[in-house]
C-alpha angles and dihedrals in degrees: 000000000000128000087237095063092043090052095047088053089059095075095049121114113294099189090104093057101078138071103025125127126237130241114233119228096218091055094059104027090232142064135209121227127196123219141158130252118227090028103103118204137161094250088071090071089060090043093057095041093051093241093139092054090049095048095044095041091228141081115278114204117201124208125183121223135193099216140024089234090060088052090054092050091049091052090048091054093048093244092115127039101185133023120202118210100001111174116249095234095059089042089053092047092052096047092043088055090054103264108146100230127147134204108233099176144353105259101189140341120214108169093153089061094063122049150116122265126206120206111262096228091062090063092213120151138149091295094060105020089136086077088075088082109118094019129128117244131191111213129168098230120223095025137107087256088059090051091050090049092052092049092049093049090049090050093052094041094241111158109233089212088063092060131077100226117195122191102233133157113241096253089053091044091052091051091047095052091047089054094045091243093126131030097217136014133192124208148105147250119009092356091056092049091051092047091052088064086069104033152005139255123247094216131021120233091259091050091050090050090055087058092049094256099138132179111191147132126230140210105240138183139173110278091232092055092049092048094049097039107035095147093050092051093045092050090048091052092046091058091048091049091051091052092048091050091051090052095044096051091044095236095118103028099103093045091047102047100073093041094048093044092054093045093048093048094242138116119256096251093052089047092053093047094048095046091048086070093049128089120201105198118219119244089254092054093046091055091051128095094266093064129013093355090075111304096086092049091051091048092052089052089053093048090049090051091053091050092049092049090049091050092241093124128019098230145352130233117261087238136002093206090105090054091068124070115183094175098096092044091051088051092048090052090063095049 
């Protein structure tokens, strides 16, 4: 599952997302969890080994999805109780439309997989970004890449009115920068990697994060399910956290790679390369100000604003604070 397809799903119709009831785990003795193929993460090791079933004391069914919007619809219908690695844009679209979903942890951060690239021959970097004035920029409007572009231009003091901004999907933007048809493109995934063959970024992923420009997926769930099954949710997050810790400290990497690769439908080399660009924040980091202590909520507000301006959604919530519930993660931290 690529960030591109998750993001494109964010602007799909959201009429289906409201008004449905939620299935309760205790009533069925099992839950269903949504995830993406070709999106390798440490939790998949526990998924394959049955560690979630063991910790929760119930059967955990896993269903793969193609878009984050489809995950939202499945949670609205009660078919899915938890979604792992849902993109922030489709989450924002759903909650802005009135669906009562909550972020319960930060699944993965991948700021280096979403960025803007300036043509190499212009010799423009962070030290002389003001030279972008008058340049032509390819930006996929209404996306997180658009939001990141706006934040970077604000940071560098580049007047948007001085730029020729063209609404262009990342694959087209990558082709345009390769041909010299645009001076800068913004995008993600394979398009970003192709664009980097012809240019450079202004800020690294880490530098963007310091400015609050985040690119991340969340684990989400219906608020009613979280409220009625706090122990189930906390135990689920505790297993995920244990897998992330084993990956982060290196102790489980070699055991995990073949299992994750097979489960993700990828070869081992591609799995290693993809996961090398991922960051799985610790529970302590997630609970801090950068993430669920305020940063994520602020980021969602910014993404919603971009979508409203782009006409992708009619309105944003006054605040996305209610769309984040750190209770289960705090409980998991003590397990």
